N, C-alpha and C positions, 0 to 999 in steps of 0.2 A: 603182771609179771614182765620183766624187762626182756628185751630181744635176745641178749646173749644167753640168758637162762633158757629161753625157748629153744634156741639152737642147740644148746647142750642136751636138752631133753630130746630133741629130734635126733641127734646123733646116737644117743643112748637107745632110742627105740630102733634105729637102724641096726645097731650092733647086737641087740638082744632079740629082735624079732617080735617083741610083744610089749604092750603097755605095762604089764606086770614086771617084766624084766627090766624095763627102763625105770620103773618106780624104785626097784631095789638099787639100781646103780645111782640114781639121783637122790636117794633117801627121801622118797615122796610116796604117793599112793597112785594106783592106776587111774582113778577118776581124774586127779589133777594132771596127770600126764596126757590123758585123752583130751582134756579141755585145752591144754597148752598146744597140742598138735592141731586141734580144730582151729584155734585162733590163728596159728601160723598159716594154715591153709587158706583161711579167710583173707588174711593180709596179702598173701601171694596171689590169690585167685586160682590156685592150683590144688589138685588132689595129690598128696605125697604118699598116701597108703590106701590101698584097697582093703576094706574091712569086710569080714564075714564072721559068722558065729564060731568058726573053727580056727581061722588064721588071719594074720595080718601080713599083707604083702606090699612091698614098696613099689611104687610106680616108676616108669622110665624118667619122668620129670623129677621124682624123688631121688633117684639114683644120681642124676646129674647135679641136683641141688646139694646132695650129701657130699659129693667130691669137693664142691666149691666151699661149703661150710666148713668141712674138716680142714682144708688148707688155710682158711681164714683163722680158725681157732688155733691151729698149730703155729702159724705165723705170729699171732698175738702172744701166745705162750712163750715163743722164742724171743720175741721183742722184750716181754716183761722180764724174762730171765737175764737177757743181755743188759737191760737197764739196771737190774738189781746188782748184777756183777760190776758194772761200771761205778755204781754208787757205793758198793762195798769194797772195791778194790781201788788203791791209790794209782790211778792211771788217767791219761787224757791230758788235755791242755788246761792249765790253770792260769786264768787271766787275773793279773794283780794290778791294781792302781795304787800308787804310793805318792805321798807328799815328797817333794823334791829332795830336801836335805835328809830326811829320815831314809828315803830309798837309797841314796848314795852312801850314807855313812853307816847305817845300821843293817839295812835289808840286803843290798847287793853282796857284801862279804859273806853272807850265809848261803848263798845260792849253790856254790860248788859242793859243799857237804850235803845239802839237801838233795841235789840231783844225784849224787853218789848213792844216797840211801834209797831214793825213789826214782830209779831210772826210767820207769814208765810214765812219769809225769813230765810234760813239756811246759816250760814257763813262757808266759807272754806278759812282759812288764810294761806298764804305762806310767810315765813319771810326770806329774803336774801337781799344782797346789789347789786346783779347783775342786769343789765338791760336786762332782758330776753325778748324774742319776745312774747308779750302778746296775739297776734292773733294766732300764732302757738301753744301756750300753753293753749289756751282757758281760758284766764284770763279776767274777766269783768272789773277789775279796778286795777291799780297799783299806789302806793304812793311812789314817789321817790324824792330824793333831787337832783334836776337837771333832765334833760331829753335828750334823743337822738331824733333829728329831724327825723320825719317819717310822710310822707304824709297820711299814713293810720290811724294816731292817732290823738286824740285831747289831748293837754296838758293844763290843767287848773290850774293856780297858786293858791295855798291855802294861801301861805304867803311867804314873803322874807325869806332868811336864814341869820340871823344876828349872828355874832360871838362876843363873849366876852372873854377878857383875864381874866382867873379865877385862884385862888389860895386859899389854906386853911389859915384861921387865924393863925393857929399854925405854919405854915411855915413862915409867915411874922414875928411872934414873935421871931422865932429862927434865921432868916437870914436877917430881915430888909425889908423895902419897897423900891423898885426901883423907882426913880423919873424921869428917862428918859429912852430912848430905849437902850442906851449904857450900862446902869446899868444891863440889863438883861444878859450881857456876864458873870456876876459874879454869876449868879443864875442857878438852874436846870430847865430844860424844858422837858415836856412830849410831844413827837411827835406822829402823827397819820399817819400810812401807809395806802394808798388807795389800797384796795384788787385788783381791776381790773388792775391798772397800776403799782402796787408796788412802786409808788412814794410817797415821804413824802409830806403831805399837807403843803403848804406854810404858813409862819407866817407873819402877817400884823400888823405893829405897827405905831402909829402916830408920825410924826416928830414934830418939834417945831411949825408948822403952823396948826397942827391938821389933816394933810393929811396922810392917811394911805398908807404906802409903804411896800413892802416885805423886811423882814430882815433875814439875814443869821445868824442863831443861832444854836449852837450845842445842839442836843437833848440828854439829859441824859438818857431817857427811851423812848421806842417806843412800840406802840401797834396798832393792826389793828382793834380793837373793841372800838367803841365810848363810851359805858358804862363803860368799863374798864378804859378808859382814864379819865373819870369823877371821877371815884372811886379813882384811883391813885392820882388824883389832890386833892380830899378831904382828902386823907390819908397823905398828906404832902410831896409827892414826887417831887413837883415842880409846875411850872406854865403850863397852858394849854389854848390854844384858843379854846373854845367850842361853837358849834352852839347853838342857844338859847334853843332848845328843849332838849339839853343835860345839859345845865347849870341851867335850871329853878328850878329843885328840890333842888339842892345844895344851890342855892342862897336864895331860900325862907326859907330853914331850918337853914341857917347860917353856913352850913358846908363849903360853899364857899363864897368868896367876889370877886368882879370884879374891875379891874383897867381899867380906860379910858372908854369912851362912846363905844357903839356897832360899829362893823365894818360890812358893808354890801357890798358884791361884786357887782360891777356895771354891770356885764354880764346879759343879758336878760334871759339866761337859768339858772340863779342862784335862788335858792328858793326851796320851797316844792310844788310838783305838783301832782295833780290827773290826771292820764293818762288812757284813755280808747279808744277803737276802734271807728273810725269815722263811723257814720251811720245816716240814715234819722230819725230813731225812736229810741231814747234812751230807753232801758228797764226801767220800773218803779223801779225795785230793785236797779239799778245803780243810777237813778236820786234821789231817796229818801235818799240813803246813802250819796251822795255828799251834798245834802241839809242839812242833819243831821250833817255832819262833819263840814261844814262851819258855821252853826249856833252854834255848840259847840265851835269852835275856836273863833268865834266873842265874845262869853261870856267870854273868857279869854284874850281878848284884841288883837286878831290876825285876819287879813283879807289879801286879796291878796296883799296889799301895805304896811302893817305895822305889827309889833309884839310888845309884851309888853316890849321888850328890849329897845325900844326907850325912855321909861320913867324910866328906872332903873338908880339909882344914883351910880356912881362908887366912889371908895374911893380916886382915884387919877384922876384928870382932867387935861386938857391941860393948864389951867391957874395956876396950882399949881407948 
């Protein structure tokens, strides 16, 4: 029998004044109660009750022990209720780690509305592109483009990551519009260097069948910052293959145009993911934020299986 159960039986015996009464309270039998009290006394090396054929009387040591035990159990119950409330109620500090571009362009604009809806939640935002250990760093939720497989974590896909070949209208006016992939050899290209690996992000372009394959093209300019790449593209420094969340603002404003339909990497770990520690009970602050984020994305045409890029009309298509 565990110690906590023994203490509960001890208090029930104190309150009822008999083993039979404690047995009724604890849904047990007098023999089991008597043995539990005997084991507790043996562990403590103390006599908690004076026994006689007619009555059971608590000792001075037993009274003092009962006061302490009652306080411990009350504190434990209070702590459990508080933790349950915090887990069930959207409140407390929500620590979020987000990929840089996604955090600036998609996440930050949602914070005001989220905080108005859940004023008891305080946000703590960490912006970086590193796959940090969210458990070791006490992070509630990470938003990443791609994920590292870890049995301790849940990775929930928010959307695919669709890429579009983008360029500024001014660049096309000055240098012409390429009509096939080989034409790009005569044009400038802005490359993206992945910080963690220091490798250049591959460029995928469609062949005559519309199948996307990797192309080896010389990069005229290189950056390791996604927003800088989008701005350099809009400034007319060349073509760039931008993820949909980086291309969206420029395409909507007309600062950028896209060539070819979107490209979606086929790998299962490609996309934008909400990553959080695996647990039996997801804290309410994490649950409501994920629900809010997915609803906000759905309003813009994005979900776990699609993005708005699917419906975007490019200026050059396969048939042209």
